[in-house]
C-alpha positions, 0 to 999 in steps of 0.5 A: 856951223862951219863959220862958228867952228872956225871962229872957235879954232881961231879964238883958242889959236888951235886952228893950226894944230887942228889942221896939222892933226887932220893931215896926219889922220888923213894921210892915207886918204890924201897920198894913197894906199901905197904911200901910206903903207910905206910910211912908218913915221909921220909928224908935223912940227914948226910947219915941217912934215917929218916923213920916214919911209920903209922903201928907199926907192919910194923916198927918192921919188917923193924927194923929187916931188917935195913941192907937189906934196907940199901944195897937195897937203896945204890945198887939202887943209885950206891954208899954208900948214906945211912949208917944208918936207923933211925925210928921216 
């Protein structure tokens, strides 16, 4: 069943968009409640994650852990969906 769905997503060229939507939808589960509660804006465009946080301290911490965030999100998606994190 999974293979059939993957083939369908690839055929209609929407697999990447589906993975991006899954990352946004499961943001709290992936990053944790603390980070999710301080996230005010979150979207993905052109393999860039745009992230706006209400806490400047948390923003500074996450800027230093940019690559770890990218690796975590891509591992969750199962492919390279995010190449860059941009803090707004």
